[in-house]
C-alpha positions in Angstrom: -2.1 -0.2 -38.6 -4.9 -1.4 -40.3 -7.9 -2.2 -38.0 -9.1 -4.7 -40.1 -9.0 -8.3 -39.2 -6.7 -10.6 -40.5 -7.7 -12.8 -43.2 -8.7 -16.1 -41.9 -6.9 -19.6 -43.7 -9.2 -22.3 -43.8 -5.9 -24.3 -43.3 -5.5 -25.1 -39.4 -2.7 -23.7 -37.7 -3.4 -25.8 -34.8 -5.1 -28.9 -35.0 -5.8 -31.1 -31.7 -7.2 -34.9 -32.3 -8.6 -37.2 -29.4 -6.1 -35.7 -26.6 -6.2 -37.0 -23.2 -3.9 -35.5 -20.8 -4.2 -36.4 -16.8 -2.2 -35.4 -13.6 -2.0 -38.7 -12.2 -4.5 -40.8 -12.4 -7.2 -38.0 -12.6 -7.7 -37.1 -15.7 -7.7 -33.3 -17.1 -8.9 -33.1 -20.6 -10.7 -36.1 -22.3 -10.5 -36.7 -26.2 -10.5 -33.1 -26.7 -10.5 -32.4 -31.0 -10.0 -28.8 -31.9 -8.6 -26.6 -35.1 -7.8 -23.1 -34.8 -7.3 -21.6 -38.2 -4.4 -19.0 -39.3 -5.8 -15.4 -38.3 -8.2 -16.1 -36.5 -8.8 -15.2 -32.5 -10.3 -18.8 -31.0 -11.6 -19.2 -27.5 -11.9 -22.2 -25.3 -14.2 -21.2 -22.1 -15.6 -23.2 -19.4 -15.8 -23.0 -15.5 -12.9 -23.0 -13.1 -11.6 -27.2 -13.3 -12.8 -27.6 -16.5 -9.5 -28.2 -18.4 -8.8 -25.1 -20.3 -5.6 -24.5 -18.8 -4.9 -28.1 -19.5 -5.2 -27.9 -23.1 -2.7 -25.0 -23.4 0.1 -26.7 -21.2 -0.5 -29.8 -23.5 0.1 -28.0 -26.4 3.2 -26.2 -25.5 4.8 -28.7 -24.1 4.4 -28.5 -20.8 2.0 -31.6 -20.0 2.9 -34.2 -22.2 -0.2 -36.2 -23.3 -1.5 -39.5 -22.3 -3.6 -40.1 -26.0 -3.7 -38.0 -29.1 -2.0 -35.7 -31.4 -0.9 -31.7 -31.9 -0.2 -30.4 -35.4 0.9 -27.3 -35.2 1.8 -25.4 -38.9 1.5 -29.2 -40.4 4.4 -30.5 -37.9 3.4 -33.0 -35.3 4.5 -30.9 -31.9 3.2 -34.0 -29.5 4.6 -33.8 -26.2 7.9 -32.1 -27.8 10.4 -30.4 -25.6 8.6 -26.4 -24.9 12.0 -25.0 -26.3 11.6 -26.4 -29.2 7.7 -25.3 -29.6 8.7 -21.8 -29.1 11.1 -21.7 -31.8 8.6 -22.8 -33.8 6.3 -20.0 -33.4 4.3 -20.7 -30.6 4.0 -18.6 -27.9 2.3 -19.4 -24.3 1.2 -16.5 -21.6 0.7 -18.8 -18.4 -2.6 -18.3 -15.9 -0.9 -15.8 -13.7 1.4 -13.8 -15.3 5.2 -15.4 -14.1 6.8 -12.7 -14.7 10.6 -12.3 -13.8 10.3 -10.6 -10.6 13.9 -9.6 -10.5 14.4 -8.9 -13.9 13.7 -5.3 -15.2 10.5 -4.8 -17.0 13.1 -4.5 -20.3 15.2 -7.5 -19.7 12.0 -9.6 -19.1 11.3 -8.4 -23.1 14.2 -9.2 -24.3 14.1 -12.9 -22.1 11.1 -13.3 -24.7 13.4 -13.2 -27.5 15.6 -15.1 -27.1 15.5 -17.2 -29.8 16.0 -14.5 -31.9 19.1 -13.5 -33.7 17.6 -9.9 -35.8 18.8 -7.6 -33.2 16.7 -4.7 -35.3 13.3 -6.9 -35.8 14.0 -7.1 -31.7 14.2 -3.5 -31.1 11.1 -2.9 -33.5 9.0 -5.0 -31.6 10.4 -3.6 -28.2 8.5 -0.5 -29.2 5.7 -1.9 -30.7 4.5 -3.3 -27.3 5.8 -0.1 -25.7 3.1 0.8 -28.6 0.7 -1.2 -26.7 1.0 -0.4 -23.1 2.9 3.0 -22.7 3.2 1.9 -19.0 5.8 -0.4 -19.6 8.3 2.3 -21.3 7.7 4.5 -18.3 8.6 0.9 -16.0 11.1 -0.5 -18.4 14.0 0.1 -16.2 11.8 -1.5 -12.9 12.0 -4.3 -11.6 8.7 -6.9 -12.9 7.8 -8.1 -9.1 7.0 -4.4 -8.5 4.1 -4.0 -11.4 0.8 -3.9 -10.5 -0.9 -7.4 -11.1 -2.6 -5.6 -14.4 0.7 -4.6 -15.2 2.6 -8.1 -15.2 -0.4 -9.1 -17.3 0.5 -7.0 -19.9 4.4 -7.5 -19.3 3.6 -11.1 -19.9 1.6 -10.7 -23.2 4.5 -8.6 -23.9 7.1 -10.9 -23.6 5.5 -13.6 -25.4 5.2 -11.3 -28.5 8.8 -10.9 -27.8 9.3 -14.0 -29.5 7.3 -12.7 -32.8 5.3 -15.3 -32.4 2.5 -17.2 -35.4 0.5 -18.3 -32.7 0.0 -17.1 -28.9 -1.9 -18.7 -26.6 -3.6 -16.9 -23.7 -4.6 -18.1 -20.7 -7.3 -16.2 -18.4 -5.7 -12.8 -19.5 -8.3 -11.2 -17.1 -7.9 -13.5 -13.8 -7.9 -10.5 -11.1 -8.4 -7.2 -12.8 -10.6 -5.0 -12.9 -13.6 -4.6 -15.5 -11.4 -1.6 -17.1 -8.3 -3.1 -17.0 -10.3 -6.1 -18.6 -11.2 -4.2 -21.1 -8.5 -2.9 -22.0 -6.3 -6.0 -22.2 -9.0 -7.5 -24.2 -9.1 -4.5 -26.7 -5.1 -4.7 -27.0 -5.5 -8.7 -27.8 -7.7 -7.8 -30.4 -5.2 -5.0 -31.7 -2.5 -7.8 -31.8 -4.5 -9.9 -34.2 -5.8 -7.5 -36.4 -2.3 -5.7 -36.5 0.5 -8.4 -36.3 -1.9 -11.3 -38.3 -1.3 -13.0 -34.9 -3.0 -16.3 -34.2 -4.7 -16.4 -31.0 -5.6 -19.1 -29.0 -7.6 -17.7 -25.8 -8.9 -19.7 -22.7 -10.9 -17.6 -20.8 -14.3 -18.0 -17.5 -15.4 -14.4 -19.2 -17.8 -16.1 -21.4 -19.4 -13.0 -23.1 -16.5 -10.8 -23.4 -14.2 -13.9 -25.1 -16.9 -14.5 -27.4 -17.7 -10.9 -28.2 -13.8 -11.2 -29.9 -13.5 -14.1 -31.1 -14.0 -15.8 -34.4 -14.7 -19.5 -33.0 -15.1 -20.6 -29.7 -15.2 -24.5 -28.0 -17.1 -25.3 -24.2 -15.2 -27.8 -22.1 -17.1 -29.1 -19.5 -15.3 -31.5 -17.0 -12.6 -32.1 -20.1 -14.6 -32.4 -22.7 -15.9 -30.3 -25.2 -20.0 -30.0 -24.8 -20.3 -27.0 -27.9 -18.3 -25.7 -30.8 -19.5 -23.2 -33.9 -18.9 -19.4 -34.1 -18.6 -17.1 -31.7 -21.3 -15.0 -33.0 -24.0 -18.5 -32.9 -22.7 -19.4 -30.1 -23.4 -15.7 -28.0 -26.5 -15.7 -29.8 -27.5 -19.2 -28.4 -30.3 -18.5 -25.2 -28.9 -22.0 -23.5 -25.4 -20.9 -23.7 -26.2 -17.7 -22.2 -28.2 -18.8 -19.4 -26.1 -21.5 -18.7 -22.4 -20.4 -19.4 -22.3 -16.3 -19.4 -23.2 -16.0 -16.2 -19.2 -17.9 -15.5 
C-alpha cells in the first residue's frame, strides 16, 4: 500500500461546538470547539487532568455533554448511545487499553467486528492487523490478559480497526510504554492513516512526538483550548516548545 498521506478534505468529519462536560459539579471541559477533517491526523495535547480524555468520552457517548453539540459525518451524535455511534463508523481506543483479558487475542479482534456482517472483509482485516502487529498473530490463541502492556495496546488499536472505522479516537497510546514501543506505536498510527485512509483524533501528553505525526493540533489547559493551528506551526512555536514539549 502507498505511504502517501491520504487526501484531506476541507469538510470536517467531526465537529464539536461549545461542548461542556462535567463530573458532578466539576467542569472537565469548558466550551470546547474543534474540527477534524476527513483524512487527517489531529491531536489534542495537554498535561494530565487537562480534560483530554473527557473530550474523547464525550464524543463517543460515554459521557453526555452538559452543553454544546457534536457532529459526525454531518449528523448530530450529541449524547447518542455509544453502540449507535460505533455503528456510524467511529471507534474509540480508551486510555488503559481495556482489552477483554479472559478472551483470546483473536476473539478480542472478533469482538471489535461485532457490528459487521461481511465475513470476508472481517477475515481480510484480521490479516491486515496481523500485518501491522505480527506479535498478535503469534499470540492469537493466548488470553489477552497475559499480553504485555505494549502488546495489549497493539491489540486495543487492532480491535478498534476491526470495526472498519471512518474515525478512530486514540487516548494516550504511549501511556506506560518504553520509548522504543512508543515509537513503534506512533509509526503504526501513521501507517493506518496513510494506508487505510482512517481519520484519527489522538489525545496525548507526548507533545513533540504527537505534533511530528499530526496535521492539526489543539492544546488544552484546564478544560479550555488555549492554542490551535497546524501541527507544523505549533511545533515551530518557541513558546509552545518551552511550555508544553517538556510535558
